[in-house]
C-alpha positions in Angstrom: -41.5 30.3 -192.2 -45.0 29.3 -191.7 -47.0 29.5 -194.9 -50.2 30.5 -193.0 -48.6 33.7 -191.8 -49.8 36.7 -193.7 -47.1 38.0 -195.9 -46.8 41.7 -196.6 -46.4 41.7 -200.4 -46.9 45.1 -201.9 -48.5 48.4 -201.7 -50.5 49.7 -204.6 -51.9 53.0 -205.5 -55.4 53.5 -207.0 -56.8 56.6 -208.6 -60.1 58.1 -207.5 -62.3 60.2 -209.7 -60.4 63.2 -208.6 -57.1 61.7 -209.8 -55.7 61.6 -206.3 -53.8 58.6 -205.1 -54.8 56.3 -202.4 -52.2 53.8 -201.2 -53.3 50.4 -200.0 -51.2 47.8 -198.4 -52.3 44.2 -198.7 -51.3 41.2 -196.7 -51.1 37.9 -198.6 -50.3 34.4 -197.5 -47.0 33.1 -198.9 -49.1 30.8 -201.2 -51.1 33.8 -202.5 -47.9 35.9 -203.0 -46.3 32.9 -204.9 -49.4 32.5 -207.1 -49.3 36.2 -208.0 -45.6 36.2 -208.6 -45.8 33.2 -210.8 -48.7 34.7 -212.8 -46.8 37.9 -213.3 -43.7 36.0 -214.5 -45.8 33.9 -216.9 -47.7 36.9 -218.4 -44.8 39.4 -218.2 -47.2 41.9 -216.4 -46.5 43.8 -213.2 -48.5 42.9 -210.1 -50.0 46.3 -209.9 -51.6 45.9 -213.4 -53.0 42.5 -212.5 -54.5 43.7 -209.2 -56.0 46.9 -210.9 -57.5 44.8 -213.6 -59.1 42.5 -211.0 -60.5 45.4 -209.0 -61.9 47.0 -212.2 -63.7 43.8 -213.0 -65.6 43.9 -209.8 -69.3 44.7 -210.1 
């Protein structure tokens, strides 16, 4: 498979101020998905927690 092809990796749910869910699907390249998977394996954290933390760190 071509590594430049976008790879549908996961869906994640985020909470708004009203505590309602919003489902977001992201497309990652195979390299990006591999990087995320490796990081999650090394840290023992699920991808959803890593992604939420990165989003919360945005200004």
